[in-house]
N, C-alpha and C positions, 0 to 999 in steps of 0.2 A: 168377424173383424169388421170394424167400421171404416168405410171407405168413402172418400169424396172424389167426384169427377167434375172438374171445372171445364165446361164446354160440352154441349150436347149435339155436336155435329156427328158425322158418320162414325168416327173413331170413338168419340166420347160416349155416345148412346149405346153402341154395340158393347163397348167395354163395361160400362156401368151395368147394363142389363145382364150380361154374362157373369159378372162378379156377384150380382144379386142371386142369380140362378144357383151359384155354388154355396149359398147360405149366408153371404155377407150382408150387412146393413149398408146400403149404398145411397148417398145423396148426390144427385146431379145438379150442378149449378150452371145457370145461363143468364145473361143479361137481358135476353129477349123475353119480356114479361108475357107477351101474347103466346109465344111458343111454350113457355113453362106452364101457363094456364091450360093450354090444350093438352099437354102431356099429362097433367094432373087429372084431366078428364078422360084419359085413355087413348088419346090420339098419338099415333106414331108418325113423326114428320118425315121419315125416309122410307123408301121401299127396300126391304132386304128380306129374302125368304127366311122364314123361321123366327124372325125377330119379334113379330107381333105376338106370337104365342107366349114367348118368354116374358115380354113386356107386360102383357095382361096378367100372367100368373104372379109375377113378382110385385107388381103394384097392388094387386088384390090381397096378397099375403103380407103386405106391409114391409117388404124388404127394399123396395125401390121408391125413392122419394125425389121431389123436384123443388127447387127454390131459386129465387133471384138474389137471395141474400148470401154473399160469400161467407161472411162471419158465421152465420147460422149453419151453412153447409159444411164447413170444415171444423166446427167447434169440437166435436167429439171424435173426429176422424183420426185414425192412426196413420193412414196413407192418403195423400192428396195427389191425384193425377191431373196433370195439365194437358188437356186434350183440346188445344186451342188452334185456331187457324194460323198457318204460316204461309200466306200467299206469296207468289213470286212478285218481286218488284219489276220495274221497267227493265232493269239490267239482268234479271234472272235470279238475283239473290233472294233468299228467304226473308220475309218480313217477320222479325221477332217482337214487334211492338206489343202484340197481345200477350205473349208469354211473359215478357219483362214487366208489363203493367200489372199482371196478376201477381207476379213475384213480389213486386213493390207493395201491393195491397196486402198480401199475406204477411209481409214483414211487420205490418202494423197491427195484426190481430192474433198472431200465434203466441201462445203462452206456455205450451208444453211440447214435448218432443213429437215431431212429425217427420215422416219420410215423404219428401216432395219429388214426384216422378214426372220427368219429361216424357209424355206419351206421344206428343206431336213429333212429326219428322222435322228435325232441327239440324242446322249445320254443326260441324265439329267445333267444339269449344263452347257450346251453348250451356251445358251444365255448369261450367265455370262462371259464365256470365250471370246465370240465375243465382248461383251461390253468392256472387259478389253483391248483387242487389239485396239479397236477404241479410247479408252480413252488415249492411249499412245500419240496420236497426236491431238485429238479433244476435245473440251469442250462438256460437257454432254448436253448443251443446243442445240447442233446441231443434235442430233439424239436420237432415242429410239430404242432399240432392242426388237423385238416381236417374239414369237414362234407361228407358225401357221401350224401345220402338215397337210399333205394331207391324205385323206381317199379314194383314187381312186382305183377302181377295173379295172385292165386291161381288155379290151374288152367292157367295158361300162363306161370308164373314162369320156367321154364328158358328158354323162347323169349325172354321179355322181357329176361332177363339177357344171353343170348348175342347178341341183336340189339336193343339198346336204341334207343328213339327218340332219346334224348339221355342224356348223363351230366352231372350237375350237381355241381360241386365248389366248395366254398367255402374259399378260403385266400388269404392275402396274401403267402405265402412262395414265392419263385421256385424254391427248392430242392424244396419239396413239390410244386409244379406239375409239375416235371420227372418226379418219381417217379410221380405219379398219371397223367400222360400216358402214360408207358411201360407202366404196368399196364393201362390201358384201351384203348390203341391197337388191340390185336387184336380188340376187340369193336365197333369203329366203322370198320372198313375200307371199308364201303359209303358212307361220307361223313357219317353222322349225327354231330352235334357233341358235343364235350366242352366244356361251357360253364363257364367260370371266373367266379366272382363272390366278393363278400365273404361271410364266414361267416354273418352274420345274414340276409342276403338268401337264402342257400341254405336255411337252416332255415325261413324263411318260405315259400319256394317249395313245399316239401313240403306244408305245412299248407294253403296256398292251393289247390294242385292238388286234393287230396283233398276239401277243403271245397266247391270248385266242382262237382266231380263229384257229391258228395252233394246239392248244391243242385239240380242237373239232375234227379236221381232224385225228390226230394221235389216239385219243380215238376210233373213229369209225373204223379206220383201225385195231386196236386191236380187237374190237368186231367182225369185219368181219373174221379175222383169227381164232377166237375162234368158230364162227358160222360154219366154214368149218369142224372143228374137231367134232362138236356136231351134225351136220346135220341140223342146223337151217338156215334160209334164212335172210341174213342181210337186204335185201330190206324190208321185212315185219317188222323186228326189227326197222329199220329206220322210217318207217311210224308210228309204234306204239309209238316210242319216240317223233317224231316230232309233233304229234298231241297234246302233252302236252304243254300248253301255257307257262309253266315255262322253257321249253327247246327250242321250236321253230324248224322249218324245215330246216334252212339254215346251211351249213357246216357240214352236217351229211352224205354226200355221201362218201363211202369208195372208194379206188382206189390204185394207185401206188405211193402215197406220194405227198406232196406239193412241189412246186418249185417257181420260179419267183424271182423278185428283192426284194420283201419285207419280206415274212414270214421267209425264211432261215436266212437272214441277221439280221432281227430284233430280232428273238428268240436268236440267237447267241450273239448279242450285249447286250440284257437284261441279259442273263446268265453271260456274262463277267462282266457287271456292278455289278451284285449280288456278284460275286466272289471277285471283288475289294473291296466291302464293307463288306466282311466276312459274307455273307449270303448264305447258301446252298439251292439254289432254285431247289429242287429235281424234281418237276414236269417238269420244262423246260428241264432238263437233259434227262428225260424220253421221252419227246416229240421229241427231236432231235434224240435220239437213235432209237425210233420207226420209225421215218421217214426215217432214213438211211437204216434200214432193209427193209422197205416197198418198197423202190425203187428197191430192188432186187427180190421181190416176183414174178413178171411176168416172168423174165428170169429164175428163179429157177423152176417154173412150166414147162417151155419149156424144160429145161435141163432134168428134171425128166421124161417127156413124151418120150424123145428120149434116155432114159437110160444113160444120162450123156455124150453122144457122139454126137456132132453137126457137126463133120467132113463131108463135102459134102452136108450138109443141107443148104437150103436157107430159110430165114425167112423174110416175108414181115412185114413192120411196117407202120401202119397208125397213123400219128400224131407225131410231133416232138416238137412243142411249149409246154410250161409248162401248158397251158390252151388254150381253143378255143378263136378265135377272137383277136389273138395277134401273132406277130412274135418273141416274147421274148423267148429265150431258156435258160436264166440264171437259173441254178440249176434244169433244166428240167429233170424229171425222164427218159425221152427217152434217154438221154445221157448215163446214168448209164446202162440202159437195153441194148443198142446197144453195149457198150463197153464190157459187160459181154458175149454177144453172139459172138462177134468177138474173144474174148479171148478163147472161147470154140471151135473155128474153123468154125463157121457158116459164110455164106455169107448173107448180109443184103441188101434188097431193100426197100427204104423208100419213103413215100410221105407225104407232109403237104402242105396245101393251101398257107401258108405264110412264114413258117420258114426255108425252105430248104436252102436258100442262107446263112443264119446264121450258119446252121449246117455244111455246106460245109467248113466253116472256122475252124471247129473242126476236122472233119474226112477226109476232102479232098476226094481222090478217094478210100478210104478204104471201102466205101459203095456205092451202086448204087442209084441215085436219079431218081425218076420216074415222068412222066408227069401227071399222075392222079392215083387215087386209084386202078384202075384195072390193070394198068401197073405194080404197085408195088406188085401185087400178082400173076402175070403171072409166072407159073412154080415154085411156092414156096411150101415148105413142111408144112408151118404153117403161120398164120397171127397173129401178135400181135397188138392189138388196144391200143394205149397209150394216145391219146388226143381225147376228145369227140366232134370233129367238127360235125356240123349238117349234113353235106353231107355223113357222115359215118353211120348215124342212119337207113336209109332205102335203103340199097344197093340191087343190083340184085343178090340174093343168087344163082339162077340157073346159072348165068354167072360165079359167083365165083367158084362154084363146077366144072364147065367145064375147067377153066383155072388154077386152083390150082392143084399141084401134089397130095395133100391130103386135104380133106375138114376139116381143123383143125383150130380152132380159139381160141386164148387166149385173153380174153377181160379184159383189165385193168381198164375199166370204167363202166362195167355193162350196156352197152347200148342196149343189146338185151335180149329178153325173153329166159330163159333157155330152157324150154320145146319146144317152137316153133322152136328155132334154132336146137335143137337135132332132132326134128321131120322132119326137112328139110334135115337131113342126115349129119349134121356136128358133129364132136367132138368139144364140146364147154366147155371151162373152164373159169370161171370168178372169181370175188373176193367175198368171203364170202357167196356163194350160192351153 
């Protein structure tokens, strides 16, 4: 099948590459000429484990193409995916200008039947808005608008796409259902469902899923903070809760707050939608408030340890991305933590396996970027662990003690055993333990 993907951000590039991997002819369209040229030459603009292998294979075998020309990209495509940015506005609402602009452009170039798919995370009612724009110049017989949200986890997005738990499709068109079924059948051969529903319910499903997961994270962060006051161990609490089949084990790890491209934006957007429809969604407000406070927890612990004065102190930071196995720093807790440390007069040395170039765009030369994790703690007064990359889990503790000014660790991800770390001679402070 011939597929067009408009937008080569995280969702668009992963989707396009994985569709090509299943044998489809895929053309990815982007307005960034420099980026398109680099991709044509084999450059993968995002870090995602496993993506580069599929990208290389499918470009070399002629199934994955790139262009800046929308008309060229969609000309022969049966399905057009809109994988465009929907950034939050100042009021938290999703900005649909990119989606609606491309819909308008498509209305001027489509001449035969296409299934136009909203792949971006969009507010409830967006499919209808896209359809209305298309109908200004097109007969309805030439298109169907479908909602098909992604449920990809950064760091394992290729695996999630190739073996999805479920595929959710919103459409009332039997013709579009057949096209979408044919496209996704190779990905659900093990029996996971393709779930069809109306467009509005599909759009709501995406927001509801991400907001619920964000709620679990904020809830566990609250439990962790209370555990510290009561002398309980949140790790034990988490295990006791997670063994209950009604609750499950996932998204119960406390830490320094959630970040990334999805949870913050989607929770804000759903809260804004609720407000616009005169519904007071109290839980979402609490989730956002707790998360904002949680991003300050680690830096507050550090400030308290040094009696509120970080002048002349150097803090090492391990981890800058919002989670491991990505270079994404959107809404990353590390940005809040570093900003607060700098504002209190500290010097910061940082290391992350993938995200340092992106963080340089934020802080420039205000912090020192290190070649590896040990360079980042040479001569520091404390270490802050912010992202739980695997390479941080079993470090050389003896070497750490030798090169740090003080053997002091503030662990925002609870990756070490409390007693073992203290027995090794470290001052060790974590979350909820």
